[in-house]
N, CA, C, O and the ligand as a Tripos MOL2 file, in Angstrom:
@<TRIPOS>MOLECULE
protein
  245   243    62     0     0
PROTEIN
NO_CHARGES

@<TRIPOS>ATOM
      1 N          72.0570   99.6880  103.0380 N.3       1 MET1
      2 CA         71.5680  101.0700  103.1310 C.3       1 MET1
      3 C          72.6410  102.0190  102.6120 C.2       1 MET1
      4 O          73.1150  102.8980  103.3310 O.2       1 MET1
      5 N          73.0060  101.8280  101.3760 N.am      2 ASN2
      6 CA         74.0520  102.6730  100.8100 C.3       2 ASN2
      7 C          73.6260  104.1300  100.7380 C.2       2 ASN2
      8 O          74.4590  105.0370  100.7580 O.2       2 ASN2
      9 N          72.3300  104.3400  100.6560 N.am      3 ARG3
     10 CA         71.8580  105.7020  100.4830 C.3       3 ARG3
     11 C          72.2580  106.5750  101.6780 C.2       3 ARG3
     12 O          72.6070  107.7440  101.5130 O.2       3 ARG3
     13 N          72.2040  106.0020  102.8670 N.am      4 ILE4
     14 CA         72.5820  106.7680  104.0540 C.3       4 ILE4
     15 C          74.0810  107.1050  104.0080 C.2       4 ILE4
     16 O          74.4840  108.2190  104.3410 O.2       4 ILE4
     17 N          74.8760  106.1530  103.6030 N.am      5 ILE5
     18 CA         76.3130  106.3950  103.5360 C.3       5 ILE5
     19 C          76.6120  107.4890  102.5230 C.2       5 ILE5
     20 O          77.4400  108.3640  102.7700 O.2       5 ILE5
     21 N          75.9430  107.4360  101.3950 N.am      6 GLU6
     22 CA         76.1830  108.4540  100.3810 C.3       6 GLU6
     23 C          75.7880  109.8330  100.8830 C.2       6 GLU6
     24 O          76.4350  110.8340  100.5730 O.2       6 GLU6
     25 N          74.7160  109.8670  101.6630 N.am      7 ARG7
     26 CA         74.2620  111.1620  102.1420 C.3       7 ARG7
     27 C          75.2360  111.7330  103.1670 C.2       7 ARG7
     28 O          75.4510  112.9430  103.2300 O.2       7 ARG7
     29 N          75.8240  110.8430  103.9690 N.am      8 GLU8
     30 CA         76.7840  111.3360  104.9660 C.3       8 GLU8
     31 C          78.1090  111.7160  104.3150 C.2       8 GLU8
     32 O          78.7670  112.6700  104.7310 O.2       8 GLU8
     33 N          78.4880  110.9590  103.2900 N.am      9 LYS9
     34 CA         79.7230  111.3060  102.5910 C.3       9 LYS9
     35 C          79.3480  112.2170  101.4360 C.2       9 LYS9
     36 O          79.2100  111.7850  100.2920 O.2       9 LYS9
     37 N          79.1910  113.4730  101.7640 N.am     10 ASP10
     38 CA         78.6120  114.3950  100.8030 C.3      10 ASP10
     39 C          79.6480  115.3010  100.1470 C.2      10 ASP10
     40 O          79.2890  116.2080   99.3960 O.2      10 ASP10
     41 N          80.9160  115.0660  100.4210 N.am     11 CYS11
     42 CA         81.9650  115.8090   99.7400 C.3      11 CYS11
     43 C          82.8070  114.8350   98.9270 C.2      11 CYS11
     44 O          82.9260  113.6560   99.2620 O.2      11 CYS11
     45 N          83.3830  115.3510   97.8640 N.am     12 TYR12
     46 CA         84.0860  114.4750   96.9200 C.3      12 TYR12
     47 C          85.3820  115.1310   96.4800 C.2      12 TYR12
     48 O          85.3890  116.2830   96.0480 O.2      12 TYR12
     49 N          86.4720  114.3990   96.5890 N.am     13 CYS13
     50 CA         87.7600  114.8880   96.1020 C.3      13 CYS13
     51 C          87.9660  114.3310   94.7060 C.2      13 CYS13
     52 O          88.1740  113.1300   94.5350 O.2      13 CYS13
     53 N          87.9090  115.2000   93.7100 N.am     14 GLU14
     54 CA         88.0940  114.7340   92.3340 C.3      14 GLU14
     55 C          89.5310  114.3080   92.0960 C.2      14 GLU14
     56 O          89.7910  113.4430   91.2600 O.2      14 GLU14
     57 N          90.4550  114.8990   92.8140 N.am     15 THR15
     58 CA         91.8640  114.5510   92.6590 C.3      15 THR15
     59 C          92.1120  113.0950   93.0560 C.2      15 THR15
     60 O          92.8790  112.3880   92.4030 O.2      15 THR15
     61 N          91.4620  112.6610   94.1180 N.am     16 CYS16
     62 CA         91.6620  111.3010   94.6370 C.3      16 CYS16
     63 C          90.5530  110.3520   94.1940 C.2      16 CYS16
     64 O          90.6730  109.1400   94.3670 O.2      16 CYS16
     65 N          89.4740  110.8910   93.6250 N.am     17 ASP17
     66 CA         88.3160  110.0790   93.2530 C.3      17 ASP17
     67 C          87.7450  109.3520   94.4740 C.2      17 ASP17
     68 O          87.4570  108.1560   94.4370 O.2      17 ASP17
     69 N          87.5940  110.1180   95.5530 N.am     18 LYS18
     70 CA         87.0760  109.5520   96.8070 C.3      18 LYS18
     71 C          86.0150  110.4700   97.4010 C.2      18 LYS18
     72 O          86.0440  111.6880   97.2310 O.2      18 LYS18
     73 N          85.0840  109.8430   98.1000 N.am     19 TYR19
     74 CA         84.0630  110.6070   98.8140 C.3      19 TYR19
     75 C          84.4680  110.7770  100.2730 C.2      19 TYR19
     76 O          85.1350  109.9210  100.8540 O.2      19 TYR19
     77 N          84.0520  111.9000  100.8520 N.am     20 PHE20
     78 CA         84.3710  112.1820  102.2510 C.3      20 PHE20
     79 C          83.1610  112.7660  102.9610 C.2      20 PHE20
     80 O          82.3090  113.4180  102.3580 O.2      20 PHE20
     81 N          83.1160  112.5120  104.2450 N.am     21 HIS21
     82 CA         82.1490  113.1890  105.0990 C.3      21 HIS21
     83 C          82.4850  114.6740  105.1360 C.2      21 HIS21
     84 O          83.6520  115.0540  105.0440 O.2      21 HIS21
     85 N          81.4610  115.5090  105.2720 N.am     22 HIS22
     86 CA         81.7440  116.9480  105.2490 C.3      22 HIS22
     87 C          82.6060  117.3820  106.4280 C.2      22 HIS22
     88 O          83.2490  118.4300  106.3770 O.2      22 HIS22
     89 N          82.6220  116.5870  107.4810 N.am     23 LEU23
     90 CA         83.5080  116.9050  108.6060 C.3      23 LEU23
     91 C          84.9280  116.3930  108.3630 C.2      23 LEU23
     92 O          85.8650  116.8170  109.0390 O.2      23 LEU23
     93 N          85.0870  115.5030  107.4200 N.am     24 GLY24
     94 CA         86.4090  114.9290  107.1530 C.3      24 GLY24
     95 C          87.1230  115.5910  105.9940 C.2      24 GLY24
     96 O          88.3260  115.4070  105.8080 O.2      24 GLY24
     97 N          86.3770  116.3670  105.2090 N.am     25 ILE25
     98 CA         86.9840  116.9330  104.0060 C.3      25 ILE25
     99 C          88.0310  117.9800  104.3550 C.2      25 ILE25
    100 O          89.0010  118.1510  103.6160 O.2      25 ILE25
    101 N          87.8520  118.6820  105.4680 N.am     26 ALA26
    102 CA         88.8230  119.7060  105.8530 C.3      26 ALA26
    103 C          90.1750  119.0600  106.1630 C.2      26 ALA26
    104 O          91.2310  119.5770  105.7990 O.2      26 ALA26
    105 N          90.1080  117.9240  106.8420 N.am     27 ARG27
    106 CA         91.3510  117.2020  107.1500 C.3      27 ARG27
    107 C          91.9870  116.6910  105.8570 C.2      27 ARG27
    108 O          93.2050  116.7430  105.6910 O.2      27 ARG27
    109 N          91.1570  116.2030  104.9570 N.am     28 HIS28
    110 CA         91.6770  115.6970  103.6890 C.3      28 HIS28
    111 C          92.3190  116.8280  102.8760 C.2      28 HIS28
    112 O          93.3700  116.6550  102.2580 O.2      28 HIS28
    113 N          91.6570  117.9830  102.8950 N.am     29 ARG29
    114 CA         92.1960  119.1410  102.1880 C.3      29 ARG29
    115 C          93.5400  119.5500  102.7890 C.2      29 ARG29
    116 O          94.4630  119.9240  102.0660 O.2      29 ARG29
    117 N          93.6410  119.4780  104.1130 N.am     30 ALA30
    118 CA         94.8920  119.8150  104.7910 C.3      30 ALA30
    119 C          96.0010  118.8430  104.3930 C.2      30 ALA30
    120 O          97.1710  119.2170  104.3130 O.2      30 ALA30
    121 N          95.6170  117.5950  104.1450 N.am     31 MET31
    122 CA         96.5910  116.6100  103.6900 C.3      31 MET31
    123 C          97.1800  117.0280  102.3580 C.2      31 MET31
    124 O          98.3910  116.9420  102.1540 O.2      31 MET31
    125 N          96.3290  117.4790  101.4520 N.am     32 HIS32
    126 CA         96.8340  117.9600  100.1580 C.3      32 HIS32
    127 C          97.7090  119.1850  100.3480 C.2      32 HIS32
    128 O          98.7300  119.3390   99.6780 O.2      32 HIS32
    129 N          97.3060  120.0570  101.2660 N.am     33 ARG33
    130 CA         98.0890  121.2630  101.5210 C.3      33 ARG33
    131 C          99.4680  120.8890  102.0520 C.2      33 ARG33
    132 O         100.4770  121.4680  101.6500 O.2      33 ARG33
    133 N          99.4980  119.9210  102.9520 N.am     34 ASP34
    134 CA        100.7790  119.4860  103.5110 C.3      34 ASP34
    135 C         101.6860  118.8880  102.4390 C.2      34 ASP34
    136 O         102.9080  119.0260  102.4850 O.2      34 ASP34
    137 N         101.0510  118.2170  101.4690 N.am     35 ARG35
    138 CA        101.8230  117.6140  100.3810 C.3      35 ARG35
    139 C         102.1000  118.6090   99.2570 C.2      35 ARG35
    140 O         102.7730  118.2900   98.2770 O.2      35 ARG35
    141 N         101.5670  119.8220   99.4200 N.am     36 LYS36
    142 CA        101.6930  120.8660   98.4000 C.3      36 LYS36
    143 C         101.1610  120.3810   97.0580 C.2      36 LYS36
    144 O         101.7960  120.5420   96.0160 O.2      36 LYS36
    145 N          99.9720  119.7800   97.1170 N.am     37 GLU37
    146 CA         99.3030  119.3170   95.9100 C.3      37 GLU37
    147 C          98.0760  120.1900   95.6530 C.2      37 GLU37
    148 O          97.3800  120.6010   96.5810 O.2      37 GLU37
    149 N          97.8320  120.4580   94.3910 N.am     38 ASN38
    150 CA         96.5380  121.0440   94.0510 C.3      38 ASN38
    151 C          95.4710  119.9710   94.2020 C.2      38 ASN38
    152 O          95.7400  118.7880   93.9970 O.2      38 ASN38
    153 N          94.2650  120.3810   94.5590 N.am     39 CYS39
    154 CA         93.1810  119.4140   94.6290 C.3      39 CYS39
    155 C          91.8700  120.0850   94.2350 C.2      39 CYS39
    156 O          91.6820  121.2860   94.4270 O.2      39 CYS39
    157 N          90.9890  119.2940   93.6910 N.am     40 VAL40
    158 CA         89.6700  119.7630   93.2850 C.3      40 VAL40
    159 C          88.6460  119.0480   94.1420 C.2      40 VAL40
    160 O          88.5340  117.8220   94.1040 O.2      40 VAL40
    161 N          87.9010  119.8180   94.9110 N.am     41 ILE41
    162 CA         86.9560  119.2420   95.8580 C.3      41 ILE41
    163 C          85.5590  119.7740   95.5810 C.2      41 ILE41
    164 O          85.3460  120.9760   95.4270 O.2      41 ILE41
    165 N          84.6150  118.8410   95.5240 N.am     42 SER42
    166 CA         83.2080  119.2180   95.4090 C.3      42 SER42
    167 C          82.5820  119.1430   96.7950 C.2      42 SER42
    168 O          82.6870  118.1240   97.4770 O.2      42 SER42
    169 N          81.9410  120.2090   97.2000 N.am     43 TYR43
    170 CA         81.3640  120.2800   98.5390 C.3      43 TYR43
    171 C          79.8900  119.9390   98.5190 C.2      43 TYR43
    172 O          79.2740  119.7820   97.4650 O.2      43 TYR43
    173 N          79.3470  119.8310   99.7150 N.am     44 SER44
    174 CA         77.9670  119.3570   99.8570 C.3      44 SER44
    175 C          76.9470  120.3230   99.2700 C.2      44 SER44
    176 O          75.8020  119.9430   99.0290 O.2      44 SER44
    177 N          77.3500  121.5600   99.0400 N.am     45 ASP45
    178 CA         76.4260  122.5140   98.3970 C.3      45 ASP45
    179 C          76.5970  122.5200   96.8780 C.2      45 ASP45
    180 O          76.1060  123.4150   96.1900 O.2      45 ASP45
    181 N          77.3080  121.4980   96.3620 N.am     46 TYR46
    182 CA         77.5350  121.2910   94.9180 C.3      46 TYR46
    183 C          78.5080  122.2930   94.3140 C.2      46 TYR46
    184 O          78.6790  122.3380   93.0960 O.2      46 TYR46
    185 N          79.1460  123.0960   95.1620 N.am     47 SER47
    186 CA         80.1950  123.9460   94.6240 C.3      47 SER47
    187 C          81.4690  123.1140   94.4710 C.2      47 SER47
    188 O          81.7540  122.2300   95.2800 O.2      47 SER47
    189 N          82.2160  123.4130   93.4300 N.am     48 THR48
    190 CA         83.4780  122.7210   93.1860 C.3      48 THR48
    191 C          84.5970  123.7450   93.2400 C.2      48 THR48
    192 O          84.5590  124.7680   92.5580 O.2      48 THR48
    193 N          85.5950  123.4490   94.0660 N.am     49 VAL49
    194 CA         86.6530  124.4210   94.3120 C.3      49 VAL49
    195 C          87.9980  123.8070   93.9770 C.2      49 VAL49
    196 O          88.3140  122.6950   94.4000 O.2      49 VAL49
    197 N          88.7930  124.5570   93.2040 N.am     50 LEU50
    198 CA         90.1810  124.1610   92.9810 C.3      50 LEU50
    199 C          91.0400  124.8250   94.0520 C.2      50 LEU50
    200 O          91.1190  126.0520   94.1190 O.2      50 LEU50
    201 N          91.6740  124.0240   94.8780 N.am     51 HIS51
    202 CA         92.5770  124.5550   95.8960 C.3      51 HIS51
    203 C          93.9880  124.4550   95.3600 C.2      51 HIS51
    204 O          94.4690  123.3710   95.0310 O.2      51 HIS51
    205 N          94.6450  125.6030   95.2760 N.am     52 LYS52
    206 CA         96.0040  125.6250   94.7420 C.3      52 LYS52
    207 C          96.9970  125.6660   95.8900 C.2      52 LYS52
    208 O          97.2860  126.7220   96.4520 O.2      52 LYS52
    209 N          97.5090  124.4970   96.2200 N.am     53 PHE53
    210 CA         98.5100  124.4160   97.2900 C.3      53 PHE53
    211 C          99.9110  124.2320   96.7280 C.2      53 PHE53
    212 O         100.9080  124.3120   97.4460 O.2      53 PHE53
    213 N          99.9570  123.9850   95.4320 N.am     54 LYS54
    214 CA        101.2500  123.7170   94.8070 C.3      54 LYS54
    215 C         102.0560  124.9900   94.7230 C.2      54 LYS54
    216 O         101.5230  126.0390   94.3590 O.2      54 LYS54
    217 N         103.3160  124.9180   95.0490 N.am     55 LYS55
    218 CA        104.1570  126.0960   94.9660 C.3      55 LYS55
    219 C         104.3400  126.5050   93.5050 C.2      55 LYS55
    220 O         104.5810  125.6760   92.6280 O.2      55 LYS55
    221 N         104.2180  127.8000   93.2790 N.am     56 GLY56
    222 CA        104.3640  128.3120   91.9320 C.3      56 GLY56
    223 C         103.1540  128.0870   91.0600 C.2      56 GLY56
    224 O         103.2160  128.2630   89.8430 O.2      56 GLY56
    225 N         102.0490  127.6970   91.6760 N.am     57 ALA57
    226 CA        100.8390  127.3900   90.9080 C.3      57 ALA57
    227 C         100.1970  128.6340   90.3230 C.2      57 ALA57
    228 O          99.2950  128.5370   89.4920 O.2      57 ALA57
    229 N         100.6540  129.7980   90.7480 N.am     58 GLU58
    230 CA        100.0330  131.0250   90.2520 C.3      58 GLU58
    231 C         100.1810  131.1660   88.7480 C.2      58 GLU58
    232 O          99.3670  131.8230   88.0990 O.2      58 GLU58
    233 N         101.2020  130.5610   88.2010 N.am     59 ASP59
    234 CA        101.4370  130.6860   86.7700 C.3      59 ASP59
    235 C         100.5660  129.7340   85.9470 C.2      59 ASP59
    236 O         100.4620  129.8730   84.7290 O.2      59 ASP59
    237 N          99.9460  128.7750   86.6210 N.am     60 GLU60
    238 CA         99.1230  127.8200   85.8820 C.3      60 GLU60
    239 C          97.7530  128.4090   85.5780 C.2      60 GLU60
    240 O          97.2180  129.2160   86.3390 O.2      60 GLU60
    241 N          97.2140  127.9940   84.4710 N.am     61 LYS61
    242 CA         95.8920  128.4740   84.1110 C.3      61 LYS61
    243 C          94.8120  127.5590   84.6920 C.2      61 LYS61
    244 O          93.6220  127.8050   84.4930 O.2      61 LYS61
    245 ZN         92.1200  114.2680   97.6740 Zn       62 ZN62
@<TRIPOS>BOND
     1     1     2 1
     2     2     3 1
     3     3     4 2
     4     3     5 am
     5     5     6 1
     6     6     7 1
     7     7     8 2
     8     7     9 am
     9     9    10 1
    10    10    11 1
    11    11    12 2
    12    11    13 am
    13    13    14 1
    14    14    15 1
    15    15    16 2
    16    15    17 am
    17    17    18 1
    18    18    19 1
    19    19    20 2
    20    19    21 am
    21    21    22 1
    22    22    23 1
    23    23    24 2
    24    23    25 am
    25    25    26 1
    26    26    27 1
    27    27    28 2
    28    27    29 am
    29    29    30 1
    30    30    31 1
    31    31    32 2
    32    31    33 am
    33    33    34 1
    34    34    35 1
    35    35    36 2
    36    35    37 am
    37    37    38 1
    38    38    39 1
    39    39    40 2
    40    39    41 am
    41    41    42 1
    42    42    43 1
    43    43    44 2
    44    43    45 am
    45    45    46 1
    46    46    47 1
    47    47    48 2
    48    47    49 am
    49    49    50 1
    50    50    51 1
    51    51    52 2
    52    51    53 am
    53    53    54 1
    54    54    55 1
    55    55    56 2
    56    55    57 am
    57    57    58 1
    58    58    59 1
    59    59    60 2
    60    59    61 am
    61    61    62 1
    62    62    63 1
    63    63    64 2
    64    63    65 am
    65    65    66 1
    66    66    67 1
    67    67    68 2
    68    67    69 am
    69    69    70 1
    70    70    71 1
    71    71    72 2
    72    71    73 am
    73    73    74 1
    74    74    75 1
    75    75    76 2
    76    75    77 am
    77    77    78 1
    78    78    79 1
    79    79    80 2
    80    79    81 am
    81    81    82 1
    82    82    83 1
    83    83    84 2
    84    83    85 am
    85    85    86 1
    86    86    87 1
    87    87    88 2
    88    87    89 am
    89    89    90 1
    90    90    91 1
    91    91    92 2
    92    91    93 am
    93    93    94 1
    94    94    95 1
    95    95    96 2
    96    95    97 am
    97    97    98 1
    98    98    99 1
    99    99   100 2
   100    99   101 am
   101   101   102 1
   102   102   103 1
   103   103   104 2
   104   103   105 am
   105   105   106 1
   106   106   107 1
   107   107   108 2
   108   107   109 am
   109   109   110 1
   110   110   111 1
   111   111   112 2
   112   111   113 am
   113   113   114 1
   114   114   115 1
   115   115   116 2
   116   115   117 am
   117   117   118 1
   118   118   119 1
   119   119   120 2
   120   119   121 am
   121   121   122 1
   122   122   123 1
   123   123   124 2
   124   123   125 am
   125   125   126 1
   126   126   127 1
   127   127   128 2
   128   127   129 am
   129   129   130 1
   130   130   131 1
   131   131   132 2
   132   131   133 am
   133   133   134 1
   134   134   135 1
   135   135   136 2
   136   135   137 am
   137   137   138 1
   138   138   139 1
   139   139   140 2
   140   139   141 am
   141   141   142 1
   142   142   143 1
   143   143   144 2
   144   143   145 am
   145   145   146 1
   146   146   147 1
   147   147   148 2
   148   147   149 am
   149   149   150 1
   150   150   151 1
   151   151   152 2
   152   151   153 am
   153   153   154 1
   154   154   155 1
   155   155   156 2
   156   155   157 am
   157   157   158 1
   158   158   159 1
   159   159   160 2
   160   159   161 am
   161   161   162 1
   162   162   163 1
   163   163   164 2
   164   163   165 am
   165   165   166 1
   166   166   167 1
   167   167   168 2
   168   167   169 am
   169   169   170 1
   170   170   171 1
   171   171   172 2
   172   171   173 am
   173   173   174 1
   174   174   175 1
   175   175   176 2
   176   175   177 am
   177   177   178 1
   178   178   179 1
   179   179   180 2
   180   179   181 am
   181   181   182 1
   182   182   183 1
   183   183   184 2
   184   183   185 am
   185   185   186 1
   186   186   187 1
   187   187   188 2
   188   187   189 am
   189   189   190 1
   190   190   191 1
   191   191   192 2
   192   191   193 am
   193   193   194 1
   194   194   195 1
   195   195   196 2
   196   195   197 am
   197   197   198 1
   198   198   199 1
   199   199   200 2
   200   199   201 am
   201   201   202 1
   202   202   203 1
   203   203   204 2
   204   203   205 am
   205   205   206 1
   206   206   207 1
   207   207   208 2
   208   207   209 am
   209   209   210 1
   210   210   211 1
   211   211   212 2
   212   211   213 am
   213   213   214 1
   214   214   215 1
   215   215   216 2
   216   215   217 am
   217   217   218 1
   218   218   219 1
   219   219   220 2
   220   219   221 am
   221   221   222 1
   222   222   223 1
   223   223   224 2
   224   223   225 am
   225   225   226 1
   226   226   227 1
   227   227   228 2
   228   227   229 am
   229   229   230 1
   230   230   231 1
   231   231   232 2
   232   231   233 am
   233   233   234 1
   234   234   235 1
   235   235   236 2
   236   235   237 am
   237   237   238 1
   238   238   239 1
   239   239   240 2
   240   239   241 am
   241   241   242 1
   242   242   243 1
   243   243   244 2
@<TRIPOS>SUBSTRUCTURE
     1 MET1         2 RESIDUE 1 A MET
     2 ASN2         6 RESIDUE 1 A ASN
     3 ARG3        10 RESIDUE 1 A ARG
     4 ILE4        14 RESIDUE 1 A ILE
     5 ILE5        18 RESIDUE 1 A ILE
     6 GLU6        22 RESIDUE 1 A GLU
     7 ARG7        26 RESIDUE 1 A ARG
     8 GLU8        30 RESIDUE 1 A GLU
     9 LYS9        34 RESIDUE 1 A LYS
    10 ASP10       38 RESIDUE 1 A ASP
    11 CYS11       42 RESIDUE 1 A CYS
    12 TYR12       46 RESIDUE 1 A TYR
    13 CYS13       50 RESIDUE 1 A CYS
    14 GLU14       54 RESIDUE 1 A GLU
    15 THR15       58 RESIDUE 1 A THR
    16 CYS16       62 RESIDUE 1 A CYS
    17 ASP17       66 RESIDUE 1 A ASP
    18 LYS18       70 RESIDUE 1 A LYS
    19 TYR19       74 RESIDUE 1 A TYR
    20 PHE20       78 RESIDUE 1 A PHE
    21 HIS21       82 RESIDUE 1 A HIS
    22 HIS22       86 RESIDUE 1 A HIS
    23 LEU23       90 RESIDUE 1 A LEU
    24 GLY24       94 RESIDUE 1 A GLY
    25 ILE25       98 RESIDUE 1 A ILE
    26 ALA26      102 RESIDUE 1 A ALA
    27 ARG27      106 RESIDUE 1 A ARG
    28 HIS28      110 RESIDUE 1 A HIS
    29 ARG29      114 RESIDUE 1 A ARG
    30 ALA30      118 RESIDUE 1 A ALA
    31 MET31      122 RESIDUE 1 A MET
    32 HIS32      126 RESIDUE 1 A HIS
    33 ARG33      130 RESIDUE 1 A ARG
    34 ASP34      134 RESIDUE 1 A ASP
    35 ARG35      138 RESIDUE 1 A ARG
    36 LYS36      142 RESIDUE 1 A LYS
    37 GLU37      146 RESIDUE 1 A GLU
    38 ASN38      150 RESIDUE 1 A ASN
    39 CYS39      154 RESIDUE 1 A CYS
    40 VAL40      158 RESIDUE 1 A VAL
    41 ILE41      162 RESIDUE 1 A ILE
    42 SER42      166 RESIDUE 1 A SER
    43 TYR43      170 RESIDUE 1 A TYR
    44 SER44      174 RESIDUE 1 A SER
    45 ASP45      178 RESIDUE 1 A ASP
    46 TYR46      182 RESIDUE 1 A TYR
    47 SER47      186 RESIDUE 1 A SER
    48 THR48      190 RESIDUE 1 A THR
    49 VAL49      194 RESIDUE 1 A VAL
    50 LEU50      198 RESIDUE 1 A LEU
    51 HIS51      202 RESIDUE 1 A HIS
    52 LYS52      206 RESIDUE 1 A LYS
    53 PHE53      210 RESIDUE 1 A PHE
    54 LYS54      214 RESIDUE 1 A LYS
    55 LYS55      218 RESIDUE 1 A LYS
    56 GLY56      222 RESIDUE 1 A GLY
    57 ALA57      226 RESIDUE 1 A ALA
    58 GLU58      230 RESIDUE 1 A GLU
    59 ASP59      234 RESIDUE 1 A ASP
    60 GLU60      238 RESIDUE 1 A GLU
    61 LYS61      242 RESIDUE 1 A LYS
    62 ZN62       245 GROUP 0 **** ****
């Protein structure tokens, strides 16, 4: 029943190429923040967000 698993894991971290449950993505995002890594996450509403946690990332395009 992979379909159920896919539906529950409805968020995707493009940086890690991994799927996450929508309740787990916040923790995963915090992990990137703690590591000061930028990450690109697609959420369950199909929005894709670049989170800039890297120091000095303001200069990047
Ligand atoms: Zn990630």
